[in-house]
C-alpha positions as CSV (number, residue, x, y, z in Angstrom):
1,M,16.7,-13.0,-10.2
2,A,15.8,-9.5,-9.0
3,S,13.6,-7.4,-11.3
4,A,14.8,-4.2,-12.7
5,P,13.9,-1.0,-10.8
6,Q,10.7,0.5,-12.1
7,P,10.3,4.3,-12.3
8,L,7.8,5.9,-10.0
9,S,6.5,9.4,-9.9
10,L,5.1,10.8,-6.6
11,R,3.4,14.1,-5.8
12,L,4.3,14.5,-2.2
13,G,3.1,18.0,-1.5
14,R,5.0,20.5,0.7
15,D,4.8,18.5,3.9
16,G,5.7,15.2,2.3
17,L,8.6,16.7,0.5
18,R,9.8,18.4,3.7
19,A,9.6,15.1,5.5
20,L,11.5,13.3,2.7
21,D,14.2,15.9,2.7
22,E,14.6,15.6,6.5
23,I,14.9,11.8,6.2
24,A,17.4,12.1,3.4
25,R,19.5,14.8,5.2
26,R,19.5,12.9,8.6
27,R,20.6,9.6,6.9
28,G,22.9,11.2,4.3
29,L,21.0,9.8,1.4
30,T,19.5,11.0,-1.8
31,R,15.8,11.7,-1.9
32,A,15.2,8.6,-4.0
33,E,17.1,6.3,-1.6
34,A,15.4,7.9,1.4
35,A,12.0,7.2,-0.3
36,R,13.0,3.6,-1.0
37,Q,14.1,3.0,2.6
38,A,11.0,4.7,4.0
39,I,8.7,2.5,1.9
40,A,10.6,-0.7,2.8
41,E,10.5,0.2,6.5
42,T,6.8,1.0,6.4
43,A,6.1,-2.3,4.7
44,E,8.1,-4.2,7.3
45,R,6.3,-2.4,10.2
46,D,3.0,-3.3,8.6
47,R,4.0,-7.0,8.3
48,R,5.1,-7.0,11.9
49,R,1.9,-5.4,13.1
50,S,-0.2,-7.8,11.1
51,G,1.7,-10.7,12.6
52,L,1.3,-9.3,16.1
53,A,-2.4,-8.8,15.6
54,A,-2.9,-12.3,14.3
55,E,-1.0,-13.7,17.3
56,A,-3.1,-11.6,19.7
57,N,-6.3,-12.9,18.0
58,R,-5.1,-16.5,18.2
59,L,-4.3,-16.1,21.9
60,A,-7.6,-14.5,22.7
61,R,-9.4,-17.5,21.2
62,D,-7.2,-20.0,23.3
63,P,-9.2,-20.8,26.4
64,S,-6.1,-22.0,28.3
65,Y,-4.2,-18.8,27.5
66,V,-7.2,-16.6,28.5
67,R,-7.5,-18.5,31.8
68,E,-3.8,-18.1,32.6
69,A,-3.9,-14.4,31.7
70,R,-6.8,-13.9,34.1
71,E,-5.0,-15.8,36.8
72,V,-1.9,-13.6,36.3
73,A,-4.1,-10.4,36.4
74,A,-5.7,-11.6,39.6
75,L,-2.3,-12.3,41.2
76,M,-1.1,-8.9,40.1
77,E,-4.1,-7.3,41.8
78,Q,-3.4,-9.2,45.0
79,L,0.3,-8.2,45.0
80,R,-0.6,-4.5,44.4
81,G,-2.4,-4.5,47.7
82,P,-5.1,-2.0,48.9
83,R,-5.4,1.3,47.1
C-alpha cells in the first residue's frame, strides 16, 4: 500500500527556480510534478552510480579480472603500433 503524499516546502533560490521552471516547461508539467520527477531521476542515477562503483571495486579486487584487463591493454598497445 502506497503512503499518502507528504507536503514539502523548498527554498530553491533564483537559479533553482529558473531550472525547475525550465524542466517543467520542456516537459509540459507543473512545477510540483517536475520537482518530483527530478528527485526520482536523481535518486535513480545515484543508485546506478553506486552500483557501478561497487562493481568496479569488486572487479579491481579480482586478480583474474585484473590480469585479463592488463593483457587486453597490452594487446591494444601492440595493435596501435609505433607512435
